[in-house]
Structures are given as C-alpha cells and as structure tokens.
VMD Tcl script that builds the backbone (N, CA, C; Angstrom):
set m [mol new atoms 129]
animate dup $m
set s [atomselect $m all]
$s set {name element resname resid chain x y z} {
  {N N MET 1 A 13.621 0.613 17.087}
  {CA C MET 1 A 13.646 0.149 15.727}
  {C C MET 1 A 14.748 0.906 14.997}
  {N N SER 2 A 15.542 0.198 14.245}
  {CA C SER 2 A 16.672 0.829 13.574}
  {C C SER 2 A 16.204 1.661 12.381}
  {N N LEU 3 A 17.040 2.591 11.994}
  {CA C LEU 3 A 16.726 3.478 10.882}
  {C C LEU 3 A 16.576 2.693 9.586}
  {N N THR 4 A 17.412 1.707 9.368}
  {CA C THR 4 A 17.352 0.898 8.154}
  {C C THR 4 A 16.022 0.160 8.059}
  {N N LEU 5 A 15.569 -0.383 9.167}
  {CA C LEU 5 A 14.296 -1.097 9.185}
  {C C LEU 5 A 13.138 -0.145 8.921}
  {N N ARG 6 A 13.179 1.036 9.493}
  {CA C ARG 6 A 12.119 2.025 9.263}
  {C C ARG 6 A 12.039 2.404 7.792}
  {N N ILE 7 A 13.191 2.677 7.192}
  {CA C ILE 7 A 13.224 3.063 5.779}
  {C C ILE 7 A 12.702 1.926 4.912}
  {N N GLY 8 A 13.102 0.708 5.226}
  {CA C GLY 8 A 12.625 -0.452 4.475}
  {C C GLY 8 A 11.119 -0.613 4.562}
  {N N LEU 9 A 10.563 -0.428 5.744}
  {CA C LEU 9 A 9.112 -0.549 5.912}
  {C C LEU 9 A 8.362 0.566 5.189}
  {N N ILE 10 A 8.911 1.762 5.195}
  {CA C ILE 10 A 8.286 2.872 4.466}
  {C C ILE 10 A 8.291 2.595 2.972}
  {N N VAL 11 A 9.405 2.112 2.453}
  {CA C VAL 11 A 9.501 1.794 1.026}
  {C C VAL 11 A 8.507 0.702 0.654}
  {N N LEU 12 A 8.415 -0.344 1.464}
  {CA C LEU 12 A 7.464 -1.422 1.180}
  {C C LEU 12 A 6.026 -0.918 1.231}
  {N N SER 13 A 5.720 -0.043 2.156}
  {CA C SER 13 A 4.368 0.520 2.236}
  {C C SER 13 A 4.038 1.348 1.001}
  {N N LEU 14 A 4.995 2.138 0.546}
  {CA C LEU 14 A 4.766 2.948 -0.651}
  {C C LEU 14 A 4.569 2.078 -1.887}
  {N N ILE 15 A 5.363 1.017 -2.007}
  {CA C ILE 15 A 5.207 0.093 -3.132}
  {C C ILE 15 A 3.826 -0.551 -3.092}
  {N N PHE 16 A 3.386 -0.938 -1.909}
  {CA C PHE 16 A 2.077 -1.563 -1.761}
  {C C PHE 16 A 0.959 -0.588 -2.124}
  {N N ILE 17 A 1.090 0.674 -1.726}
  {CA C ILE 17 A 0.081 1.687 -2.056}
  {C C ILE 17 A 0.004 1.890 -3.564}
  {N N VAL 18 A 1.140 1.960 -4.228}
  {CA C VAL 18 A 1.162 2.103 -5.688}
  {C C VAL 18 A 0.516 0.888 -6.347}
  {N N TYR 19 A 0.789 -0.302 -5.835}
  {CA C TYR 19 A 0.197 -1.533 -6.360}
  {C C TYR 19 A -1.329 -1.499 -6.241}
  {N N VAL 20 A -1.838 -1.062 -5.109}
  {CA C VAL 20 A -3.292 -0.984 -4.911}
  {C C VAL 20 A -3.905 0.029 -5.877}
  {N N PHE 21 A -3.291 1.206 -6.020}
  {CA C PHE 21 A -3.821 2.211 -6.939}
  {C C PHE 21 A -3.825 1.701 -8.374}
  {N N ASN 22 A -2.777 1.002 -8.786}
  {CA C ASN 22 A -2.732 0.462 -10.144}
  {C C ASN 22 A -3.828 -0.562 -10.367}
  {N N ASN 23 A -4.073 -1.414 -9.402}
  {CA C ASN 23 A -5.126 -2.412 -9.554}
  {C C ASN 23 A -6.512 -1.779 -9.563}
  {N N VAL 24 A -6.705 -0.711 -8.825}
  {CA C VAL 24 A -7.993 -0.007 -8.864}
  {C C VAL 24 A -8.189 0.619 -10.240}
  {N N ASN 25 A -7.153 1.209 -10.790}
  {CA C ASN 25 A -7.257 1.832 -12.109}
  {C C ASN 25 A -7.508 0.809 -13.203}
  {N N LYS 26 A -6.987 -0.389 -13.054}
  {CA C LYS 26 A -7.195 -1.454 -14.044}
  {C C LYS 26 A -8.487 -2.223 -13.791}
  {N N ARG 27 A -9.235 -1.811 -12.779}
  {CA C ARG 27 A -10.500 -2.447 -12.397}
  {C C ARG 27 A -10.319 -3.888 -11.929}
  {N N LYS 28 A -9.135 -4.230 -11.461}
  {CA C LYS 28 A -8.903 -5.561 -10.915}
  {C C LYS 28 A -9.275 -5.626 -9.442}
  {N N LEU 29 A -9.391 -4.473 -8.821}
  {CA C LEU 29 A -9.684 -4.405 -7.390}
  {C C LEU 29 A -10.808 -3.401 -7.194}
  {N N GLN 30 A -11.849 -3.808 -6.502}
  {CA C GLN 30 A -12.977 -2.913 -6.268}
  {C C GLN 30 A -12.576 -1.823 -5.283}
  {N N LEU 31 A -13.177 -0.676 -5.453}
  {CA C LEU 31 A -12.827 0.481 -4.634}
  {C C LEU 31 A -13.061 0.227 -3.150}
  {N N GLN 32 A -14.132 -0.472 -2.798}
  {CA C GLN 32 A -14.417 -0.710 -1.382}
  {C C GLN 32 A -13.320 -1.526 -0.714}
  {N N PHE 33 A -12.743 -2.490 -1.437}
  {CA C PHE 33 A -11.667 -3.292 -0.866}
  {C C PHE 33 A -10.346 -2.530 -0.869}
  {N N SER 34 A -10.165 -1.649 -1.844}
  {CA C SER 34 A -8.917 -0.895 -1.913}
  {C C SER 34 A -8.769 0.035 -0.710}
  {N N LEU 35 A -9.876 0.580 -0.214}
  {CA C LEU 35 A -9.797 1.456 0.955}
  {C C LEU 35 A -9.305 0.692 2.173}
  {N N ILE 36 A -9.741 -0.547 2.309}
  {CA C ILE 36 A -9.264 -1.384 3.419}
  {C C ILE 36 A -7.770 -1.630 3.283}
  {N N TRP 37 A -7.321 -1.979 2.079}
  {CA C TRP 37 A -5.900 -2.260 1.860}
  {C C TRP 37 A -5.046 -1.018 2.078}
  {N N LEU 38 A -5.548 0.141 1.673}
  {CA C LEU 38 A -4.791 1.379 1.890}
  {C C LEU 38 A -4.672 1.702 3.376}
  {N N LEU 39 A -5.730 1.474 4.128}
  {CA C LEU 39 A -5.653 1.704 5.572}
  {C C LEU 39 A -4.657 0.756 6.225}
  {N N ILE 40 A -4.613 -0.478 5.749}
  {CA C ILE 40 A -3.639 -1.437 6.279}
  {C C ILE 40 A -2.221 -0.977 5.947}
  {N N ALA 41 A -2.014 -0.489 4.729}
  {CA C ALA 41 A -0.677 -0.046 4.319}
  {C C ALA 41 A -0.222 1.173 5.122}
  {N N LEU 42 A -1.159 2.033 5.473}
  {CA C LEU 42 A -0.798 3.246 6.208}
  {C C LEU 42 A -0.634 3.008 7.700}
  {N N ALA 43 A -1.115 1.885 8.176}
  {CA C ALA 43 A -1.053 1.594 9.616}
  {C C ALA 43 A 0.306 1.239 10.037}
}
mol reanalyze $m
mol bondsrecalc $m
mol representation Tube
mol addrep $m
C-alpha cells in the first residue's frame, strides 16, 4: 500500500471519529451505536 493511500485513509478515519463524537455530543447518535462506529473506524 502506498504512503499516500495510507495517509489518506488515516485522515478519513480521523474525520469519521470526530464526526461520531460530535453526533454523540449533540445526542443525535446513541452511545451504544457510537461504540460500534468507532470500532469500525479504528479497524
């Protein structure tokens, strides 16, 4: 896997994690579902 692709995937994962945390804080996403999404983002 190229370095550019790795960096791109890391950036997208971080953006997704921030998105999940923001939705949990706004109560748009329940905590139980957010844990699943965070595990998917970290995988």
